[in-house]
C-alpha positions, 0 to 999 in steps of 0.5 A, spaced: 549 524 529 547 527 536 540 527 539 538 532 544 534 531 550 528 535 546 529 530 540 528 524 545 522 527 549 518 528 542 519 521 540 517 518 547 511 523 547 509 520 541 510 512 543 506 514 550 500 517 546 500 510 542 500 506 548 494 510 551 490 510 545 491 502 545 489 502 552 483 506 551 480 503 545 481 496 548 475 497 552 470 496 546 475 492 542 474 486 546 467 485 545 467 481 539 470 480 532 466 486 529 469 491 534 476 488 534 477 487 526 472 492 523 471 497 529 464 496 529 462 498 522 461 505 524 468 509 522 467 516 518 470 517 511 475 522 513 478 518 519 478 511 514 481 515 508 487 518 513 488 511 516 489 508 509 494 513 507 498 512 513 498 505 512 501 506 505 506 511 508 511 506 511 518 507 513 520 503 506 516 508 502 520 514 502 526 509 501 523 506 495 522 513 492 529 515 493 531 509 490 527 510 484 529 517 483 536 516 484 537 511 479 532 513 474 529 519 475 523 522 477 519 518 472 521 512 475 515 513 480 510 511 475 512 504 477 507 506 483 503 512 480 500 507 475 496 504 481 492 510 481 488 506 475 486 500 480 485 505 486 479 509 482 476 503 480 475 501 487 473 508 489 467 508 483 466 501 482 468 496 487 467 500 494 459 499 492 460 492 491 464 490 497 459 494 502 453 490 499 457 483 500 456 484 507 462 480 509 467 481 514 474 480 510 475 480 503 477 472 503 470 471 506 467 473 499 470 466 496 464 462 499 459 468 497 461 468 490 463 461 489 461 454 492 463 447 494 469 444 496 474 449 491 471 455 494 472 452 502 479 450 500 480 457 496 478 461 502 482 457 507 488 457 503 488 464 502 487 466 509 494 462 511 497 465 504 495 472 505 495 472 513 501 469 514 506 468 508 504 475 504 503 479 510 510 477 513 513 479 507 510 486 507 512 486 514 519 484 513 520 489 507 517 495 512 522 492 518 528 492 513 527 500 512 526 500 520 533 497 521 536 502 516 533 508 519 535 505 526 543 504 524 543 511 520 539 516 523 538 513 530 545 510 530 543 504 534 543 497 532 537 495 527 534 489 532 534 494 537 530 499 533 525 493 531 524 491 538 522 498 541 517 500 535 514 493 534 513 492 542 509 498 542 505 497 536 504 490 538 501 493 545 496 498 542 494 494 536 493 487 540 489 491 545 485 496 541 484 492 535 482 496 528 479 502 532 486 503 535 490 502 529 485 507 525 486 513 531 493 512 531 494 512 524 490 519 524 496 522 528 501 518 525 499 521 518 499 528 520 506 527 524 509 524 518 506 530 513 509 535 517 515 532 518 517 530 511 514 537 508 519 541 514 525 536 512 524 538 505 524 545 506 530 545 511 534 540 506 533 544 500 536 550 503 542 547 506 548 551 504 550 545 500 544 545 496 543 552 496 536 553 495 531 550 490 534 554 483 541 551 485 538 544 486 534 544 480 540 546 475 545 542 479 549 537 474 547 531 478 540 533 478 538 536 472 537 530 468 533 526 473 527 532 473 522 529 468 516 527 470 515 523 464 521 518 461 525 519 455 520 517 449 526 517 444 529 511 448 524 505 448 529 501 453 527 507 458 520 509 457 517 502 456 519 499 463 518 506 466 511 508 463 508 503 458 509 497 462 506 500 469 500 503 465 498 498 460 500 491 465 502 492 472 496 496 475 491 490 473 496 484 473 499 485 480 496 484 487 500 489 491 498 491 498 494 498 498 493 497 490 489 490 489 485 490 483 478 490 485 480 493 492 482 487 497 486 487 503 486 493 508 483 497 503 477 493 503 477 492 511 477 500 511 471 500 507 467 494 511 468 498 517 465 505 514 458 507 516 455 506 510 456 505 502 457 513 501 463 513 507 466 507 503 467 511 497 469 518 500 474 514 504 477 511 498 477 517 494 481 521 499 486 516 500 488 516 493 488 523 493 493 524 499 497 518 497 498 519 490 498 527 489 499 530 496 505 526 499 510 524 494 513 531 492 517 532 499 520 525 498 522 526 491 525 533 493 529 530 498 531 524 494 534 529 488 538 533 494 541 527 496 544 526 489 548 533 491 550 530 498 551 523 496 552 522 489 554 515 489 554 509 494 561 510 496 559 517 499 554 514 503 559 508 505 564 513 507 559 517 511 556 511 515 562 506 515 558 502 520 553 501 516 552 493 514 555 492 507 548 488 505 544 494 507 548 499 503 543 501 497 540 507 494 534 507 498 539 509 504 540 515 502 533 518 504 535 516 512 542 519 510 539 525 508 535 526 515 541 526 519 543 533 516 537 536 520 537 540 526 536 538 533 528 538 535 526 537 527 530 531 527 526 528 533 520 530 530 522 527 523 524 521 527 518 520 531 514 521 524 518 515 521 517 511 527 510 513 526 510 511 519 513 504 521 508 503 526 502 504 522 503 499 516 505 494 521 499 495 526 494 495 519 498 488 517 498 485 523 490 486 524 488 484 517 492 478 517 489 476 524 482 477 521 484 473 515 486 467 520 481 468 525 475 469 521 477 465 515 481 459 517 480 458 525 473 459 525 471 457 519 475 450 519 478 449 526 473 451 531 466 453 528 463 454 535 468 459 538 466 464 543 467 472 541 472 472 546 476 466 544 476 469 537 479 475 539 484 472 544 486 467 538 487 474 533 491 477 539 496 471 539 496 470 531 498 478 531 504 477 536 507 471 532 506 475 525 509 481 528 515 477 530 516 473 524 516 479 520 521 483 524 526 477 523 525 477 516 527 484 515 533 483 518 535 478 512 532 483 506 537 488 503 533 493 499 526 496 498 526 495 491 528 488 492 522 487 496 517 491 491 519 487 485 518 481 489 511 483 491 509 485 484 512 478 481 508 474 486 502 477 484 503 478 477 497 475 472 492 474 478 489 481 478 485 481 472 481 475 476 480 480 482 477 485 477 473 480 473 470 476 478 464 481 480 462 481 472 463 475 469 459 469 471 464 464 468 470 465 473 470 460 478 474 457 484 478 453 480 480 459 476 483 463 482 486 456 485 490 455 478 492 462 477 494 463 484 499 456 483 501 458 476 503 465 478 507 462 484 511 457 480 512 462 475 515 467 479 519 462 483 522 460 476 523 467 474 526 469 480 531 464 482 532 460 475 532 466 470 537 471 470 537 474 463 530 478 464 530 485 467 525 485 473 519 489 468 520 483 463 519 478 468 512 482 471 510 482 463 512 475 462 509 472 469 502 476 467 501 474 460 503 467 462 498 467 468 493 470 465 493 465 459 493 459 464 487 461 468 483 463 462 484 456 459 482 453 466 476 457 467 473 454 460 475 447 462 473 447 469 466 446 471 462 453 472 459 455 479 452 452 480 446 456 478 443 457 485 450 460 487 451 465 482 443 467 483 444 468 490 450 472 489 446 477 484 441 478 489 445 480 494 451 484 490 447 486 484 453 487 480 450 488 473 454 488 466 454 484 460 457 478 464 451 477 467 446 477 461 445 469 462 442 471 469 438 477 466 442 482 470 445 485 465 444 493 466 450 497 465 448 504 467 452 502 474 458 500 470 458 506 465 457 511 470 462 508 475 467 508 469 466 515 467 467 517 474 473 513 474 476 516 468 475 523 471 478 521 478 484 519 474 485 526 471 483 530 478 489 526 482 494 526 476 493 533 475 494 535 482 500 531 482 503 534 476 501 541 478 505 540 485 511 538 481 511 543 476 510 549 482 516 546 485 519 546 478 517 554 477 513 552 471 507 556 474 503 557 468 502 549 467 501 548 474 495 553 474 492 550 468 493 543 471 489 545 477 484 548 473 483 542 470 483 538 476 477 542 479 473 542 473 474 534 473 472 534 480 466 538 479 463 533 474 464 527 479 460 530 484 455 533 479 449 529 480 453 524 485 448 519 488 
């Protein structure tokens, strides 16, 4: 496609703004690690919530949604909609607990909850595993989408797209730290939302589509519209709905939806002004992430079934696209090529922004793990604050380069998504229960981590008979059984370690009755509000969908239900 001067100007202005923010933020970021990795612990809830949403919206996110919709319909999105359950757990249970812990990273938590050499090993290993290996895999998945976007929409080599976008990201994220990341995230979120909504309305009204009614009644689209899967066929509803809702949400460790609220979600909570701001930020994130953002992508994905019914149509339209990059996920960037000048520049800027927001967050998070939980803890305990910031910047540069190279070798968004789910399958229950069951120890997590890794390797490379969802179930069940057995076989943590944890965090619940800390009022109230929060967000999500489907009465009922449930949440909220 041909870009106008206006399109390139829009993209250039966005990139320039990102650089300016990085330079401006660097004035305070270089002071110490608290400023560099946690933005001084003084961020307001609305800015943090928007930052989390922007981070989860990467270039690969609409690609993944498009892949799911084209192959299995709208209901296939339950693969990630199900993570709302753990999201609400984080809002009403774990946000308070994380703030009370007072740690800089969620990995530092290991030596608060556990003791001795096993805790130290776990902290150091997880710092390298999550900060480097897992983090690079995430950035590789995001980079893959940027490669496809560059080749299809910008009509430039994928490596060149990565070179430009990663260079800008590297500059502002390493200079300004988390503060620069959060502020740029805010700009990126609004740019991305405006771009996706505007693109949706334009595409739906293309002559080839013929408006919303024609889209919804088209023979290629009609059987893809259902929000719930076909319950008459277990081969459909079991993997699309039952497994995500019953197993996947708690069993898997997935970025942005970690059971127990770890990763960059925890980092944002640590950077909040106080406990109340942490709770509000995570609720805003879940509302925007699950309810407000998906439908523009879904509608564009449905429209792509008319313009590009199958992969051959995409291949014919983009003959220069590499064969190993051809998949249903590329239908989204393919649809963007239909946008007019001006709008295509805005949308391209929004997609570049989406890429940069995720990369910058993962870079900063990975560096915080390496610096705080490995370098300072095991390598050089007496490091100055300026030295730690410098090491963080060097690590950031290394990880962003590694993630970019990985993106050149991956093939599809769904491939990366499935791999990430499988790698953490079965470990999620530990991250939920370790706050509330005294018997879980460092060995529980070590053995769970090792068994999950070995099982996922076997299921990925040696077992060719199971579907992806079956692999997740098998991996989750086996890993869970193994770590529970290991918990009872290995020695419990020392009484003093556990007592200090109780005094600092005060989790409560029956799992601490042995220590006289079994008050369950916090848990009961939190779980009740969690259920209401799930109702609120799913109601908004399905209300928007039914509004687009012209089911106005059902849409209205769902909105009323959402408002009613939200009122109960905020009523007497402390």
